LODREN-750596 format. One record per atom (N, C-alpha, C, O): y, z, x. Coordinates in steps of 0.02 Angstrom, whole numbers, plus 50000, padded with zeros to 5 digits. Example, Ala and Ser with C-alpha at 12.3 -4.5 7.8 and 13.67 -1.06 7.14 Angstrom:
497165039050660/497755039050615/498355039050660/498345042350712/498885035450642/499475035750684/500025039450645/500575040250670/
//
This chain:
562375315155035/561805318655005/561155315255023/561115309155029/560635319355031/559985316655049/559645313454988/559765315454932/559245308355001/558865305254947/558245309254930/557905307854881/558095314354971/557505318454960/557705325454937/558275327654947/557235328854906/557355335754882/557525340354940/557205340054993/558035344554930/558215349654979/558225356354944/558445356954887/557985361454979/557925368054948/558605371054932/559025371854977/558735372654868/559385375554849/559525382254884/560105384054894/558995385954902/559105392254937/559475391155003/559885395255024/559325385655036/559655383955099/560335380555086/560805381655124/560375376555034/560995372955020/561535377354991/562125376455007/561345382154949/561845385554908/561875393154916/562405396154907/561325396454933/561295403554922/561225407854986/561605412654994/560765406255029/560625410455087/561145409455142/561445404055147/561245414655184/561705414155240/561385410755300/560775409955304/561815408655346/561575404855404/561095408855447/560605406155473/561235415455456/560805419355500/560095419855473/559615419455511/560025420755408/559355421155378/559015414355383/558415414055395/559385409055374/559085402355380/558855401055451/558345397755462/559215403755501/558995402855570/558355406755584/557925404355621/558285412655553/557675416655564/557055412855542/556535413255574/557115409055487/556535405455462/556545398055482/556205393955451/556925396455533/556965389455555/556355387555597/555995391855622/556255381055605/555725378655649/555855380655722/555385382255758/556485380555742/556645382655811/556405389655824/556085391055875/556565394255777/556355401255787/555595401955786/555305405555828/555275398555740/554555399155733/554195396855796/553795400555824/554355390855819/553955387955874/554175390555942/553775390555989/554795392755949/554985396056012/554655402856016/554495405256071/554535406155959/554165412455959/553435411255977/553135415356012/553155405755952/552475404055974/552455403756050/551995406556081/552935400356080/552935399656153/553035406356188/552745407556241/553455410656159/553545417256189/552885421156187/552725424856233/552505420356133/551855423656128/551365420856178/550955424556207/551395414356190/550955411456241/551145413956311/550715415056353/551795414756323/552015417556387/551775424756394/551515426756446/551855428756340/551635435756342/550885436256355/550665440656391/550505431756324/549775431656334/549615429956406/549205433356438/549925424756433/549775422656502/549985428056552/549625429456599/550575430956542/550815436256587/550325442156587/550145444756640/550115444156528/549675449956522/548985448556551/548695452756584/548735442456539/548095440556569/548135440556645/547665442656679/548695438156672/548785438156745/548815445256772/548505446856823/549185449656736/549255456556758/548575460156759/548475464856797/548125457856716/547465460956712/546945457356754/546345458756749/547165452556797/546715449856847/546485442756839/546115440256881/546685439256785/546465432356778/546845427856826/547395429456848/546555422156841/546825417656892/547385413356861/547285407556844/547965416456854/548565413156828/549125414456877/549205420056900/549505409256894/550005409956947/550695411456918/550835410156860/551125414156960/551825415356941/552165408756924/552585408356879/551985403556961/552295397056950/552135394356880/552555391356847/551525395356858/551325393156791/551735396856738/551965393956689/551805403356748/552175407356699/552915405456698/553215404856645/553205404556757/553905402556760/554015395756729/554535394556697/553545391356737/553595384756706/553585385456629/553975382156595/553145389756604/553115390956532/553775393856506/554025391856453/554045398656543/554675401856522/555245396856520/555695397256478/555235392056567/555775387256571/555785382356512/556295379056501/555235382056476/555195377156421/555075380456353/554755377456309/555325386556344/555225390056280/555625386656225/555395386156168/556215384256241/556665381956187/556735374356182/556965371956131/556535370656233/556625363356229/556005360056197/555625356656230/555935361256133/555345359056097/555425351856075/555925350056043/554945347756091/554955340656071/554605340256003/553995339355999/554995340755950/554705340955883/554405334255863/553915333955826/554685328855887/554395322255871/553705321555901/553245318955869/553625323855963/552975323455996/552465327955959/551895325955948/552695333955940/552245338555904/552035335555837/551455336255816/552505332255804/552345329155740/551835323655748/551385322955707/551895319755801/551415314455814/550725317255829/550215314655805/550705322555870/550065325755885/549735328455821/549135327755811/550145331655778/549865334555718/549595329155671/549095330255637/549925323455671/549685317955630/548995315655652/548575313755612/548885315955717/548235313955745/547715319455737/547145318155717/547905325655752/547425331155757/547335334955691/546825338355682/547815334355645/547795338155582/547755345655596/547405349355561/548105347855647/548085354955666/548745356655700/548895354355755/549155360855666/549825362055691/549835365955757/550245364455800/549395370855764/549395374855826/549195370555886/549525370855938/548665366655879/548445362455935/548965357055951/549035354956008/549315354755900/549845349955912/550385352955957/550645349556002/550545359255946/551065362455987/550785364856054/551155365156103/550145366456057/549845367856122/549905361756167/550095362356226/549755355956140/549785349856181/550505348056199/550645345756254/550955348956151/551665347556164/551935352056219/552295349856263/551755358456215/551965363256266/551645361456334/551965361856386/551015359556331/550665357556392/550965351456426/550985351056487/551205346756385/551535340856413/552175342856451/552345339856502/552525347956424/553135350156457/552985354656517/553405355256562/552395357656519/552195362256572/551535360056602/551025363256591/551515354656640/550885351856664/550475356556707/549855356656703/550805360656749/550415365156791/550125370956751/549595373556768/550465372956697/550235378456655/549765376156599/549455380356565/549715369656589/549325366956533/548625369856528/548395371256473/548265370756584/547575373256578/547505380356551/546975382256526/548045384356556/547965391456536/548365393256473/548365399056452/548705388356443/549075389756381/548575391156325/548105387356315/548685396656288/548265398356230/547565400656253/547085400156214/547515403056314/546855404756342/546535410556305/546805416156304/545965409356274/545585414456238/545815415656166/545495419456130/546365412556147/546675414156082/546425409556027/546155404156039/546525411755966/546425407555907/547105406255876/547605409155896/547125401755827/547765399655798/548175405555771/548785405555777/547835410455743/548195416055713/548535420455765/548965424555748/548345419555829/548705423355880/549445421655878/549865426155880/549605415255874/550315413455870/550565413455798/551125415655785/550155411155751/550375410655682/550525417355651/551075418455625/550035421855652/550115428355619/550605432955656/551015436355625/550555432955722/551025437255759/551735434955749/552195439055743/551845428455747/552515425955734/552755427855664/553335429755655/552315427455615/552505429455548/552745436755546/553235438355513/552385441155581/552585448255583/553265448955617/553705452555593/553365445455673/553995445855710/554575443355667/555105446455664/554465437755634/554995434855592/555145439455533/555735440355516/554645442255501/554765446855445/555135453055468/555565455655433/554975455455528/555335461255556/556075459455563/556505463255541/556215453755594/556915451755605/557275450655538/557865452455531/556925447855490/557235446655424/557365453155387/557875453955354/556895457855393/557005464455362/557605468055392/557975471355357/557695467355457/558265470455490/558925467455465/559425470955457/558915460955453/559515457655426/559625459855353/560195461055333/559105460255314/559155462855246/559425469955247/559835471855205/559185473955294/559415480955299/560165481255311/560505485455282/560415476855352/561145476755365/561535475555300/562025478955287/561315470755261/561655469355198/561565475055149/562025476755112/560975478055148/560835483555102/561275489555117/561555492555072/561325491355181/561735497055201/562475495655186/562835500055165/562685489455197/563375487555182/563525488155107/564055490355087/563045486055066/563125486654993/563185493954973/563605495754931/562785498255003/562825505454988/563505508255009/563795512254974/563745506055067/564405508155090/564945506155041/565385510255025/564925500055017/565435497654970/565395501454903/565905502854872/564785502954882/564705506954821/564995513954830/565285516754784/564905516754890/565195523354904/565945523254899/566245527854871/566265518054925/566995517454920/567205516854847/567695520054826/566855512854809/567005511854739/566935518454700/567365520254660/566385521954713/566255528254678/566795533454693/567025536954648/566995533854756/567515538654775/568175536854742/568525541354717/568355530554742/568995528354714/569045529754640/569575531554615/568495529054604/568515529554531/568125535554504/567915535654447/568035540654546/567625546354526/567935550254467/567565553454429/568595549954460/568935553654406/569155549254348/569475551654302/568995542854350/569235538254298/568735538254240/568175535654247/568935540954183/568475541454126/568305534554098/568715529954099/567695533954074/567495527754041/566955529453989/566595534453996/566915525353940/566405526453888/565715524753916/565615519353943/565255529353910/564565528053930/564165525753869/564355526853811/563615522453884/563225519453829/562485521053838/562215521053893/562165522553782/561435522553780/561235517553725/561535517553671/560755513253740/560555507853694/561145503053683/561155499353634/561615503053729/562255499353724/562635501253661/562995497253632/562535507453641/562935510453587/563335516153619/563095519453665/563945517153594/564385522053624/564055528953626/563775531353577/564095532053685/563815538853695/564355543153726/564945541353724/564175548653756/564675553053787/564995549453846/564675545453879/565625551053860/565975547753916/565675549953984/565355555153990/565795545654033/565645547254103/566255545054143/566795544354115/566185544054207/566725541054246/566465534754280/565865533954290/566925530254297/566725523954329/566385525454396/565915521954415/566625530554431/566315532354495/565615534954487/565165533354526/565505539054436/564835541754423/564345536154407/563775536254429/564575531254369/564135525554353/563925521854417/563355519654423/564385521354465/564225517954527/563715521654568/563345518654607/563685528354561/563165532154597/562465530254574/561995530654613/562405528254511/561745526154486/561535519754521/560945518954540/562005515154530/561845508954567/561675510554640/561195507854668/562065515054670/561945516754740/561275520254750/560925519054799/561095524654703/560465528254709/559875523354710/559395524354748/559905518154670/559365513154670/559315509854738/558765508954765/559885507954767/559865504654832/559645509254888/559315507154935/559805515654882/559575520454933/558815521054930/558495521554983/558535521054870/557805521154865/557505514754896/556985515054928/557835509154885/557595502854915/557635503254991/557185500755025/558155506355017/558235507055090/557675511455118/557405509955171/557515516855084/556975521155106/556315517355108/555925518155155/556195513255058/555585509255056/555585504155113/555065503155145/556155500955124/556215496055179/556065499355246/555675496655286/556355505155258/556255508555322/555515510455332/555255510055387/555195512455277/554485514255282/554065508255301/553645508555346/554175502655267/553785496655282/553945494055352/553495492155389/554585494155370/554785491655436/554485495855492/554255493155542/554475502355483/554205506755535/553455506155543/553175508255594/553125503455493/552395502755495/552155495755511/551555494455511/552625491155525/552415484355544/552085484355613/552355487255660/551515481155618/551155480655681/550975473355693/550865469555646/550945471455756/550695464755772/549955464155754/549595469255751/549735458055743/549015456955737/548685458455804/548145461455806/549005456255859/548705456955925/548335450655944/548495445155922/547825451555986/547425445756008/546685447455999/546345449356046/546455446855937/545785449155920/545285443455913/544695444655899/545505437255923/545025431755923/544845429255854/545165430855804/544325425255853/544155421255794/543975425355733/544175423655677/543595430655742/543405434855684/543625442055693/543385446455657/544065443255740/544325450055750/543915454355796/544055460255803/543405451455828/542965455455872/543195455455944/542945459455985/543665451155961/543895450656030/543385447656078/543435448456138/542895444056051/542345441556093/542585436856148/542335437356204/543055432456133/543285427656183/543635431156241/543545429256299/544015436256226/544365439956279/543885444356318/543955445356378/543385446956283/542875450856318/542505446456369/542335448756424/542395440156350/542075435456398/542535433956457/542305433556513/543175433056444/543655431756497/543685437356548/543765436156608/543615443556524/543665449356568/542975452256585/542915458156602/542465447956582/541795449856604/541535456256573/541235460456607/541665457056508/541395462756472/541785469256479/541555474456458/542385468956509/542795474956519/543205476356456/543735473456445/542945480856415/543275482256350/543965485456360/544405484256319/544055489456412/544695492656422/545235487456437/545805488256415/545055482256474/545545477056488/545725473256424/546305471256415/545245472256381/545395468856317/545875473056276/546355470456246/545765479556273/546215484056237/546905484156270/547425483956235/546915484356336/547545484456372/547945478056362/548565478156360/547585472556355/547905466056343/548335466456280/548905464156280/548055469256227/548435469856165/549035474356173/549585472856149/548945479956207/549505484556218/550075481256255/550655482156238/549905477356306/550415473956346/550785468756305/551395468156309/550425464956265/550735459856223/551205463056172/551765460656162/550965468356141/551385471756091/552035474156122/552565473256093/551995477156182/552595479656215/553075473956232/553675474656223/552805468456257/553235462856275/553585459856214/554135457156220/553275460356155/553565457456095/553955462556054/554175461155998/554035468656081/554465473656049/554125477755995/554455480255950/553465478656001/553095482655952/552725488355988/552545487756047/552625493755952/552275499455981/551525498555982/551185501156026/551265494655934/550535494055931/550345487855891/550755484455861/549685486655892/549395481155852/548955484055797/548805490055797/548745479855751/548285481955699/547655484955730/547395482455779/547415490355700/546815493655726/546215488955723/545835488355772/546125485755667/545585480855658/545835475055616/546345475655581/545495469455620/545675463655580/545085458955576/544605459555615/545125454255530/544705448355535/545075443555581/545325445555633/545095437255562/545495432655602/546245433755591/546645432555636/546415435955530/547115436955512/547255444455503/546795448455496/547895446255503/548055453055482/547975453455406/548005448355372/547865459455380/547785460255308/548395457555271/548965459255286/548265453355222/548805450355183/549155455455138/549645453855105/548895461455135/549255466755099/549925468255133/550395470555100/549965466955197/550605467955233/551145463655201/551705465955190/550985457355186/551475452955154/551675455655086/552265455255067/551195458455050/551365461354985/551845467254993/552315467954954/551715471555041/552165477255052/552865474955069/553355477755044/552915469755110/553575467255130/553945464255070/554525465755058/553595459955032/553925456854975/554055461854919/554495460754877/553685467354917/553825472654869/554495475854883/554855477854837/554665476454947/555325478954966/555865474354937/556355476654908/555775467854945/556265463054921/556285463054845/556825462354815/555715463754813/555695464154741/556075470354716/556435469954666/555995475954751/556365481954731/557115480954736/557485483154692/557335477754789/558045476354797/558285471754740/558825472754712/557875466754724/558055462154670/558105465754604/558555464354564/557645470454592/557675474254529/558325478254525/558655478354473/558505481554580/559125485554581/559735481154571/560185482854532/559745475454605/560315470954601/560375467954531/560935467054506/559815466354501/559825463354434/560095468354383/560465466454337/559905474654391/560165479854346/560915480554354/561285480954305/561145480754416/561865481054431/562225475054400/562745475854367/561955469154411/562275463154385/562295463054309/562795460854279/561775465554278/561765465954205/562305470654179/562645469254130/562385476354213/562915481054194/563605477954200/564025478654156/563715474454256/564365471254266/564495465854214/565055465054191/563985462254195/564065457054144/564255460154076/564665457354040/563965465954060/564155469353999/564885471754003/565265471153954/565075474554060/565755476954069/566255471154068/566815471854043/566045465454095/566485459554093/566605457254021/567155455254003/566075457653980/566145455853910/566665460253876/567035458053832/566675466653896/567145471453865/567825471453899/568265475353882/567905466853949/568535466153986/568715472454025/569305473854037/568205476154045/568315482154086/568245480654161/568475484654202/567925475154179/567815473454249/567785465854256/567475462354216/568125463354307/568075456254324/567795455654395/568035458954441/567295451454403/567075449854471/567595445454504/568025442754469/567575444554570/568075440354603/568115433454572/567605430554553/568725430954567/568835424454535/569405420954572/569975423154571/569235415354606/569735411954646/570265408554603/570145407054544/570845407254632/571405404654594/571265397754564/571535396054512/570835393854597/570675387054573/569995386854537/569775381454516/569665392654532/568985392654503/568995390854429/569445392854392/568505386954409/568435385054338/567855388854308/567295388854334/567985392154252/567465396054219/567035391954172/566445393454163/567325386854142/566945382654096/567255375654096/567865374854098/566825370554094/567075363654093/567405362054027/567815357454023/567245365853974/567525364453909/568075369453890/568595367553865/567955375753904/568415381053883/568815383453944/568565387553983/569415381053951/569815382254012/569985389554022/570125391554079/569985393553969/570175400553975/569605404954000/569725410854017/569005402354003/568415406554017/568415409254088/568615405854135/568175415454096/568055418454161/567335421254160/567235427254157/566865416754163/566155418854159/565965422754222/566195421254277/565545427854214/565325431854271/564775428254310/564205430654314/564945422554340/564445418154369/564105421254430/563515419854442/564455425354468/564125428454525/563565433154503/563025433154531/563715437254453/563195441854428/562645438154392/562065440254393/562815432654359/562285428554328/561835425654382/561225425054373/562135423854439/561735421154494/561295426654524/560715425354541/561565432654531/561155438254554/560545439054509/559985439754533/560665439054443/560115439754396/559605434154403/558995435354400/559845428054412/559405422354416/558975422554479/558375421554476/559295423854537/558915424354599/558455430354599/557895430054626/558665435854569/558245441854566/557615440454526/557075442754546/557685436954473/557095435154432/556585431254475/555985432254469/556845426854518/556405422954561/556045427454611/555435426754620/556405432054643/556095436454693/555585441054660/555035442054688/555745443754603/555275448254568/554635444454550/554085447054560/554715438254525/554125434254508/553745432254571/553125431854570/554105430954626/553785428754688/553335434054717/552875432354755/553445440254701/553045445754728/552315445354707/551885448454738/552165441554655/551475440754633/551085436554683/550475437154687/551425432254721/551085427754768/550685431654821/550085430454827/550995436054859/550595439754909/550075444354878/549565445854909/550215446754817/549715450954784/549075447054770/548525449454783/549155441054744/548575436754730/548245434654795/547635434654801/548645432854845/548375430754909/547965436254941/547405435054965/548225442354941/547865447954971/547205449354936/546715451354968/547195448154872/546585449854833/546055444354836/545495445454813/546225438554863/545755432954861/545545430454930/545245425154936/545695434254982/545465432355049/544715433655056/544475438955037/544355428855082/543625429355088/543425431855157/543615428955208/543035437255157/542735439755218/543245440155275/543755443455268/543115436755332/543565437355389/544195432955385/544685434255419/544175427655344/544785423855329/544615417755287/544055415355286/545135415155253/545095408755219/545785405755221/546285409355225/545835399155217/546465395855230/546875394655167/547405391555170/546645397155109/547035396055049/547665400455046/548045400154998/547765404455097/548385408355102/548955404355132/549535405655118/548795399455174/549285396455219/549855392955183/550435394655194/549705388255141/550235384455108/550675388955065/551285388255063/550355393655030/550725398254988/551205402555029/551785403355010/550975405255085/551385409655126/551965405955158/552495408855168/551865399655175/552405395755205/553005395155158/553575394355179/552865395655093/553395394955042/553625401755018/554225403255018/553155405954997/553335412154961/553705417155004/554165420454980/553515417955068/553835422955110/554545421055130/555005424955119/554645415055159/555335413255176/555805413155115/556375415455119/555565410455059/556005409855002/556195416654972/556745417454946/555745421454976/555915428154952/556485431154994/556935434154967/556455430155059/556975432755103/557635428855093/558165431955090/557595422355088/558195418355079/558545420255014/559165420855012/558165421154960/558455422954896/558755429954898/559305431054872/558405434654930/558665441554934/559295441854976/559755445654961/559325437755028/559935437355068/560525435155025/561065437955030/560405430154984/560935427854938/561125433054887/561715433754870/560635436654861/560755441854812/561215447254840/561705449154808/561065449654900/561455455054929/562155452854948/562635456654944/562225446554970/562895443954985/563325444054921/563915445954924/563035441954866/563395442054803/563555449154781/564095450554756/563075453654789/563165460654770/563775463554807/564215466554776/563795462654873/564345465154914/565005462054892/565515465454888/564995455554879/565595452054858/565875454854793/566475455754786/565435456154745/565645458454678/565915465554682/566455466954654/565565470054714/565775477154713/566385478354757/566775482854743/566465474354809/567035475354854/567655471454831/568215473354847/567555466054794/568115461754775/568265461454701/568735457954681/567885465054660/567995464954588/568585469154568/568865472954608/568775468654505/569355472254478/569155476354418/568855473854371/569325482854420/569195487354365/569825488054324/570375487854351/569765488854258/570335489254213/570335495854176/570085496154119/570605501254205/570595507954174/570945508254107/570735512154064/571465504254096/571815504554031/571385501753975/571385504353919/571005496553989/570535493953939/569985499053927/569775500053870/569755502253980/569245507453973/569495513153929/569125515753887/570125515153939/570425520453898/570465518353825/570345522353780/570645512053814/570685509553746/570015510153711/569975512453654/569485508153744/568825508653714/568615515853704/568295517653655/568805519953752/568635527153747/569005530253688/568705534153650/569635528453679/570025531253624/569755529053557/569815532653507/569465523053554/569195520653491/568595524753468/568465525453408/568225527353516/567605531053499/567685538553504/567275542353477/568225540853538/568305547953549/568335552153485/568075557753484/568635549653431/568645553653369/567945555853347/567855561553327/567465551353350/566795553253330/566495558253379/566165563053359/566605557053444/566335561553495/566645568553491/566325573553508/567265568753470/567625575153469/567415579553411/567575585553409/567055576753363/566915580753303/566495586953317/566605592153286/566035586553365/565625592453381/566075597853412/566005603753396/566535595853456/566985600653487/567455603653434/567615609553436/567675599353387/568095601853333/567725606953291/567995612153273/567105605453275/566695609953235/566625616753269/566705621953236/566475616753334/566385623053370/567035626953373/567035633153366/567585623453384/568245626653387/568405630253321/568625635953320/568285626653266/568455629353201/568005635153181/568225640053150/567375634753199/566905640253184/567105646553222/567075652053195/567315645653285/567545651353325/568145654853292/568245660853300/568535650953255/569125653653221/568965656353152/569415658153114/568315656553134/568105659553071/567885654653018/567745656852962/567855648253032/567655643352983/566915643552968/566515646253006/566725640652911/566025640252889/565715633952919/565915628352904/565225635052962/564925629452999/564645624152952/564755618152964/564285626152900/563955621352856/564475617452815/564405611452805/564985620952791/565505617652752/565885612552795/566015606952773/566055614652856/566435610152900/566005604252922/566265598652929/565365605352934/564915599852953/564895594552898/564925588552913/564855596852835/564835592152780/565505588452773/565515582452757/566045591952786/566705588852782/566765583252835/567015577852821/566535584752896/566565579752949/566115573852933/566295568052944/565535575352906/565065569952889/565355565252837/565335559152846/565635567952785/565895563752731/566505559752754/566585553852736/566945562952794/567525559352820/567315553752868/567605548352867/566815555152910/566575550252959/566275544152924/566385538552945/565895545452871/565585539852834/566125535352805/566075529252808/566645538352777/567185534552746/567575530552798/567745524752787/567715533752856/568095530352909/567685524552937/567945519152949/567035525752948/566605520452975/566585514452928/566585508752950/566575515852863/566565510452814/567215506352818/567205500252814/567765509852827/568415506352831/568465502152896/568735496652896/568185504952950/568205501253014/567785494853009/568005489553029/567185495452981/566725489852981/566865484752926/566785478752937/567075487152868/567175482552812/567875479752809/567975474052788/568365483652831/569055481552824/569415480652891/569985478452892/569065482152946/569355481153012/569915485953028/570335484453071/569935491752996/570475496653007/570345500553071/569795500653098/570885503753096/570815508053154/570475514553135/570435516553077/570215517853186/569875524253176/570395529753167/570725531753215/570475532253106/570955537553092/570625544153074/570925548253039/570015545253097/569645551253080/570015557553101/570035562453064/570315557453160/570655563453185/571255565153142/571405571053130/571615560053119/572185561353075/571955564653010/572275569252985/571395562152983/571145565052921/570925572252930/571055576552888/570605573652987/570385580553000/570985585053010/570995590752987/571495582553045/572095586553058/572455588352993/572735593752986/572445583752945/572785584952881/572365588952832/572625591452782/571715589752845/571265593152799/571335600752809/571185603152863/571535604452757/571645611752764/571005615652779/571045621352803/570435612752764/569805616252778/569715617652853/569365622452871/570015613552896/569935614452968/570475618952998/570345622353048/571055619052968/571585623452992/571795622053063/571935626753101/571825615753083/571995613953152/572735612153159/573035609253114/573015613953216/573695611853232/573655605853280/573125604353307/574225602453289/574235596853336/574095599253407/573785595653446/574315605353424/574175608153490/573425609353499/573145608053552/573105611953446/572385612853447/572025606153461/571565605853502/572255600953426/571925594453432/572015591553503/571555588653531/572625592353531/572735589753598/572275593253649/572005590053694/572185599753639/571745603553684/571025601253677/570675600353727/570805600253616/570115598153603/569985591153631/569445589653656/570495586853627/570405579853647/570505578653722/570455572953744/570645583753760/570705582853832/570065579653859/569525582353850/570145573853891/569555570053911/569105573953959/568505572653962/569395578553996/568995582554043/568465586754006/567965588854035/568585587853941/568095591553901/567475587353885/566985589953860/567505580853900/566975576353878/566585573153936/566025570753926/566875573153997/566535569654052/566095574354092/565795572254142/566045580554070/565575585154102/565685585854177/566245586754200/565135585454215/565155586354287/565215579754325/565115579654386/565385574354290/565375567754321/565775567454386/565515564954436/566405569754389/566775569354452/566445573354508/566395571054565/566225579354491/565905583654542/565235580654564/565065580854623/564855577954517/564215574854534/564325568954581/563935567754627/564855565154569/565005559354611/565175561554681/564905558854730/565615566554688/565805569054754/565185571754791/565105570454850/564765575354755/564165578254786/563685572854807/563385573354861/563605567654766/563145562254784/563395558554846/563005556954890/564035557254848/564315553854907/564205558154969/564005555655022/564335564554964/564275569155021/563555570155043/563405570255103/563105570954995/562415572855011/561945566855018/561415567455049/562115561254989/561665555454990/561955549455028/561655547055076/562535547155007/562805541055037/563035542255108/562855538355153/563425547455120/563695548755188/563135549555240/563185546555293/562605553355226/562065553855276/561715547255289/561535545755346/561625543255237/561315536555246/561745532255292/561485528955337/562395532355281/562855528355322/562885530955393/562955526955440/562845537455401/562865540355469/562225538455507/562255536555566/561655538955474/561025537155507/560995529755524/560665527755572/561335525755485/561295518455493/561975515455510/562125509855489/562385519155548/563065516755562/563075510055598/563555506255591/562555508655636/562535502155671/562395496355624/562465490555643/562205497855562/562035492655514/562605491455464/562575486755424/563115495655465/563655494955416/564105489155436/564315488555493/564245484955387/564705479355399/564345472855409/564005471755459/564435468455361/564145461755367/564645456855336/564925458255282/564765451355368/565245446355343/564885441755294/564455437755314/565055442355231/564715438255180/565195432855156/565795433855149/564915427055144/565305421555115/564885418455060/564285417255067/565225417055003/564885414054946/565045406654947/565625404654938/564535402554957/564665395454969/564815391554905/565225386954906/564495393354850/564595389654788/564695394554731/564785392554673/
//
């Protein structure tokens, strides 16, 4: 173990691929790719840059001397210039033209956009996979009745599959939001110190078309359709807010799902995956705490709270730029992605590997069904000629007495037996069996589930078939 603090998001929660996206290797090799794209484009537009210089730069994109860069930064107090010099040391012939005309945000901001794009694509893969697993769950349990709750008090029944469509619908909305933000991501481009492009205009002897073309060429080389229309030195920090809002939305959906599973676990209707050697409590050996869902809730709370960082940053930028965004963004953006990556891995693990207990669900349903059936009993008896007001009062008085016995004496719910024996209702056992058919209480839940899978989940999976399937592992 290290004697220094290490980020738990990297140690315990996020997957390796997301950690690589936000690694120093990825960041600074992307800086070098941007410097290559700049030099190539400047050469294509007529500046005196040789093929040999560009090939030399390409040959040293990945062999970054981090110790040398660290020493330079210690001297210069400037991370971009430290890496310019380190790259120049590795590319002596190209050294004079590296970073030509650019400001620090050319590599810094453009890299941030590129990294967020790559991270969003990875999040999308996990999000689509979670939707796919929810679809399987919903289809499997679409006809399995379960007690539904409002205010966490017993309400009309639904089915386990229908409940899962509510979770899936939230994630589908998150996916739509992600796709919107992703499709609108643009590079900053190469707009210079205050966004006017003055340095590049000087390089190209006042040729504005070449300056515009330079940005188009760089964007294409880096896999983007376009750059920001205008900017100061940085791209608008509202972009960061939009991106983290996507992650916050996912966290909200996941936290709601995890809360529901925790309630179901308390009622012994659902267990999240539990390994054979797993310990639920250091003191109580019998415990099976829903630790995965508790972790989802905990990480989700962090992501939701983290979304305030880019909101404040965007609202406090001065004129063409200020540097009070830098330290905050270095922390808040990567950590939001790392936490969301961990959240979705847990989500997929729970919904695909958890265990549902229909017999326990039926037990709970049977405990409450007598009260729920009273309205159907009332309607049935009135149709047969009974007095609605008299029967309503009879049900009310019997229900009050039964509820008192249940709560004060711990007795079973025998309301249906009392109604069956009461001559005012005139019911037979066959009548009661017909009234108590659970299909009379779950409404359109099975059909709604099938329709939702067909009309919502299946089209999402078809449109995103290349994103379905991600190998998740829960490290702790």
